[in-house]
Each structure stands twice: as structure tokens, then as C-alpha cells.
C-alpha positions in Angstrom: -40.0 -38.5 -22.1 -36.5 -40.0 -22.0 -35.2 -40.5 -18.5 -31.4 -40.8 -18.2 -29.9 -42.5 -15.2 -26.3 -42.6 -14.0 -24.7 -46.0 -14.7 -21.3 -46.9 -13.3 -19.3 -49.5 -15.3 -16.3 -51.5 -14.2 -14.3 -54.3 -15.8 -12.6 -56.9 -13.6 -9.4 -58.8 -13.9 -11.1 -61.7 -12.1 -11.2 -65.3 -13.1 -15.0 -65.4 -12.7 -16.3 -61.8 -12.9 -15.9 -60.0 -16.2 -17.9 -56.8 -15.9 -20.2 -54.9 -13.6 -22.8 -52.2 -14.2 -24.3 -50.3 -11.2 -27.4 -48.1 -11.3 -27.2 -46.0 -8.1 -30.7 -44.5 -8.5 -32.2 -48.0 -8.4 -29.6 -49.8 -6.2 -29.2 -52.4 -9.0 -26.0 -54.2 -9.7 -25.5 -56.3 -12.9 -22.6 -58.7 -13.0 -21.4 -60.4 -16.2 -19.5 -63.5 -15.5 -16.8 -64.9 -17.8 -19.1 -67.9 -18.4 -21.4 -65.5 -20.3 -24.1 -65.4 -17.8 -25.4 -62.1 -16.5 -27.3 -61.5 -13.3 -29.1 -58.6 -11.8 -28.8 -58.0 -8.0 -31.3 -55.9 -6.2 -30.9 -53.7 -3.1 -27.2 -53.3 -3.5 -26.0 -50.0 -1.8 -23.5 -47.8 -3.5 -21.2 -48.4 -0.5 -21.4 -52.2 -1.1 -20.6 -51.6 -4.8 -17.6 -49.5 -3.9 -16.5 -52.3 -1.5 -16.6 -54.7 -4.4 -14.4 -52.5 -6.5 -11.9 -52.1 -3.7 -11.8 -55.7 -2.7 -8.5 -57.6 -3.1 -10.5 -60.4 -4.7 -13.8 -59.6 -6.5 -14.7 -63.2 -6.7 -14.3 -63.7 -2.9 -16.3 -60.6 -2.2 -19.0 -61.8 -4.5 -19.1 -65.2 -2.7 -19.1 -63.7 0.8 -21.5 -60.7 0.2 -23.3 -60.3 -3.1 -24.6 -63.8 -3.7 -27.0 -63.3 -0.7 -28.9 -60.5 -2.5 -32.1 -61.2 -4.4 -31.1 -61.8 -8.1 -32.4 -62.8 -11.5 -30.7 -63.8 -14.7 -30.9 -61.4 -17.6 -30.2 -62.1 -21.3 -27.9 -59.2 -22.0 -26.9 -55.9 -20.5 -28.8 -53.9 -23.2 -32.0 -54.8 -21.5 -30.6 -54.6 -18.0 -32.3 -51.6 -16.6 
């Protein structure tokens, strides 16, 4: 049985952050950095994700808020969730 989940994607104009994928059903946020590294952040609420999108500086929001969440590095977004 194939289970389809909603995934919200966003591209940034940030110096550090390139792209984000958010999976609301699992409270998972994937961030691809311009360096090429990709990280999976767990327990990120949809409200926090929306705050990231609305932040004047995505990089500053990441440093102040998201870097404190449990995370792991992933090889590519195709195996993200």
C-alpha cells in the first residue's frame, strides 16, 4: 500500500539556506544548505516552519531557533522521509 504524505517545499534567497521540505504529518523539516549538506530536524511544528518562511532572515531564524532541534544528516532529499 502506498502512503502519500503532504510535503511543503520552499526555496530560500538566503546565503546559507537553499531549500526546505516540511512533512507536517511527521513534524519533520529537511534543510538543504548551499554547502550541499542536508539535515533532518525532528519535532518541528508547522507554526515554527511558517515562522521560518516569514522570518526577515532565514539564516538568523535557523541559528536562533532550529539548530536546537534534534537533527541528523541525510545524503539526499530523495531518501528524506
